[in-house]
Structures are given as C-alpha cells and as structure tokens.
C-alpha positions as a Markdown table, in Angstrom:
| # | Residue | x | y | z |
|---|---|---|---|---|
| 1 | Met | -0.1 | 0.0 | 0.0 |
| 2 | Arg | 1.2 | 3.5 | -1.0 |
| 3 | Asp | 1.0 | 6.6 | 0.8 |
| 4 | Ile | -1.1 | 9.1 | -1.8 |
| 5 | Gly | -0.4 | 12.4 | 0.0 |
| 6 | Val | -3.9 | 13.2 | 0.8 |
| 7 | Asp | -5.9 | 12.1 | 4.3 |
| 8 | Val | -8.4 | 9.6 | 3.0 |
| 9 | His | -9.7 | 6.3 | 4.8 |
| 10 | Val | -7.6 | 3.4 | 3.6 |
| 11 | Pro | -9.8 | 1.3 | 1.1 |
| 12 | Asp | -10.6 | -2.4 | 2.3 |
| 13 | Gly | -11.5 | -3.9 | -1.1 |
| 14 | Glu | -9.1 | -6.4 | -3.3 |
| 15 | Trp | -6.7 | -5.2 | -5.7 |
| 16 | Asp | -7.1 | -6.7 | -9.2 |
| 17 | Gly | -3.4 | -6.0 | -10.1 |
| 18 | Asn | -4.4 | -2.9 | -12.5 |
| 19 | Glu | -1.6 | -0.4 | -12.5 |
| 20 | Asn | -4.2 | 2.5 | -12.7 |
| 21 | Cys | -4.7 | 2.3 | -8.8 |
| 22 | Pro | -3.4 | 4.9 | -6.6 |
| 23 | Phe | -3.1 | 3.0 | -3.7 |
| 24 | Tyr | -1.3 | -0.2 | -4.8 |
| 25 | Gly | -0.5 | 0.7 | -8.7 |
| 26 | Ser | 1.5 | 3.4 | -10.0 |
| 27 | Leu | -1.0 | 5.9 | -10.7 |
| 28 | Arg | 0.2 | 9.5 | -9.4 |
| 29 | Leu | -2.4 | 12.0 | -8.2 |
| 30 | Arg | -2.0 | 15.9 | -8.2 |
| 31 | Gly | -4.3 | 19.0 | -8.3 |
| 32 | Gln | -7.8 | 19.6 | -7.3 |
| 33 | Ile | -10.0 | 17.3 | -5.1 |
| 34 | Ile | -13.8 | 17.6 | -5.7 |
| 35 | Lys | -16.6 | 16.1 | -3.7 |
| 36 | Gly | -19.6 | 15.0 | -5.9 |
| 37 | Val | -22.4 | 12.4 | -6.1 |
| 38 | Val | -22.0 | 9.4 | -8.5 |
| 39 | Ser | -24.8 | 9.7 | -11.2 |
| 40 | Ser | -24.0 | 6.7 | -13.3 |
| 41 | Lys | -21.7 | 3.7 | -13.3 |
| 42 | Gly | -22.4 | 2.6 | -17.0 |
| 43 | Met | -18.8 | 2.5 | -18.1 |
| 44 | Gln | -16.1 | -0.4 | -17.1 |
| 45 | Asp | -14.0 | 1.0 | -14.2 |
| 46 | Ala | -15.1 | 4.3 | -14.5 |
| 47 | Val | -18.1 | 6.1 | -13.1 |
| 48 | Ile | -19.7 | 9.7 | -13.6 |
| 49 | Val | -19.6 | 12.2 | -10.7 |
| 50 | Glu | -21.9 | 15.4 | -10.6 |
| 51 | Arg | -21.2 | 18.4 | -8.6 |
| 52 | Glu | -23.8 | 21.1 | -8.3 |
| 53 | Thr | -23.0 | 24.6 | -7.8 |
| 54 | Thr | -25.0 | 27.9 | -7.2 |
| 55 | Arg | -24.3 | 31.1 | -9.5 |
| 56 | Tyr | -25.6 | 34.6 | -8.8 |
| 57 | Met | -27.1 | 36.1 | -11.9 |
| 58 | Lys | -27.0 | 39.8 | -11.2 |
| 59 | Lys | -29.5 | 40.9 | -13.8 |
| 60 | Phe | -32.3 | 39.0 | -12.4 |
| 61 | Glu | -31.4 | 39.0 | -8.7 |
| 62 | Arg | -31.4 | 35.4 | -8.3 |
| 63 | Tyr | -29.2 | 32.2 | -8.2 |
| 64 | Glu | -29.0 | 29.7 | -10.9 |
| 65 | Lys | -27.9 | 26.0 | -10.5 |
| 66 | Arg | -25.1 | 24.5 | -12.5 |
| 67 | Thr | -24.0 | 21.0 | -12.7 |
| 68 | Arg | -20.5 | 19.8 | -13.8 |
| 69 | Arg | -20.1 | 16.2 | -14.8 |
| 70 | Tyr | -16.7 | 14.5 | -14.2 |
| 71 | Pro | -16.0 | 11.2 | -15.7 |
| 72 | Ala | -13.6 | 9.4 | -13.1 |
| 73 | His | -11.7 | 6.1 | -12.8 |
| 74 | Leu | -12.8 | 3.6 | -10.2 |
| 75 | Pro | -10.1 | 1.4 | -9.0 |
| 76 | Ser | -10.9 | -1.9 | -7.7 |
| 77 | Cys | -9.8 | -1.4 | -4.1 |
| 78 | Ile | -12.3 | 1.0 | -3.4 |
| 79 | Gly | -15.3 | -1.6 | -3.4 |
| 80 | Glu | -18.8 | -1.2 | -4.9 |
| 81 | Ile | -20.2 | 1.9 | -5.4 |
| 82 | Ala | -23.9 | 2.8 | -6.6 |
| 83 | Ala | -25.4 | 5.9 | -7.9 |
| 84 | Gly | -26.2 | 8.3 | -5.3 |
| 85 | Asp | -23.1 | 7.6 | -3.1 |
| 86 | Ser | -21.1 | 10.6 | -2.2 |
| 87 | Val | -17.4 | 10.2 | -3.4 |
| 88 | Arg | -14.3 | 12.4 | -3.3 |
| 89 | Ile | -12.3 | 12.5 | -6.7 |
| 90 | Met | -8.6 | 14.0 | -7.4 |
| 91 | Glu | -7.0 | 15.0 | -10.6 |
| 92 | Cys | -4.5 | 12.4 | -12.3 |
| 93 | Arg | -2.9 | 12.1 | -15.8 |
| 94 | Pro | -5.4 | 11.4 | -18.6 |
| 95 | Leu | -6.3 | 7.5 | -18.4 |
| 96 | Ser | -8.6 | 8.1 | -21.8 |
| 97 | Lys | -10.1 | 10.8 | -24.0 |
| 98 | Thr | -12.4 | 11.9 | -21.2 |
| 99 | Val | -11.2 | 10.6 | -17.9 |
| 100 | Lys | -8.8 | 12.5 | -16.1 |
| 101 | Phe | -9.9 | 12.2 | -12.3 |
| 102 | Cys | -9.7 | 9.1 | -10.0 |
| 103 | Val | -12.2 | 8.2 | -7.1 |
| 104 | Ile | -9.9 | 8.0 | -3.8 |
| 105 | Glu | -12.9 | 7.9 | -1.3 |
| 106 | Lys | -16.3 | 6.6 | -0.8 |
| 107 | Glu | -18.1 | 9.2 | 1.9 |
| 108 | Gly | -21.5 | 7.6 | 1.7 |
| 109 | Ser | -24.9 | 7.5 | 0.2 |
| 110 | Glu | -27.3 | 10.5 | 0.2 |
C-alpha cells in the first residue's frame, strides 16, 4: 500500500492488479480534490460524478443551479459504488479521452 499524499480512509477492497490504482498501482495524483455524487456507473472501471454549484445572476437578482459532470476512474480496491453515493475524486494524468480524475474515497450515500 502506497501513501497518496492525501488524508483519506484506507480502502479495504481487493486489488485486481491494474496499474491505474493510486493505492496499490503506480497512478500518481495531483491537482484539485472534488466532492460529488455518483450519477451513473455505466462504464467499465469508471463512474460519472456530478457536482452542483449555485451562481448569482446579477441581472435577475437570483441564483441559478449549474451541474458539472466528471468522468472518473474507479479503482477495484475502493469497493462497490452505486448511483447516489457521495465520493471524493482527485485529478490525475489522462487515462482516456475523457477520464482525467480518479475516485479516492467513498463518503457514503445520500
């Protein structure tokens, strides 16, 4: 087990030997840490994480909701994640055309 440089809970799942794991493989993490909710798990070894923010619109004097979706790699050692679970993701090198984040911690379900 490797120290990833961030204070997270140690995953208790089994590692399948994939090198794209920050805890047991050689994937290095850097950059921003984002909290979000898993919206779908349709890809193989990846999930879609949504983060909702509010933005003030000066013209209408109201707030609007904006949603940003992040495709993120899901290491096998994290365990089972379902839609609706709250997770933390962290930036890494590009793993595919769209996946540039990796799940580092499962926080629970909402």
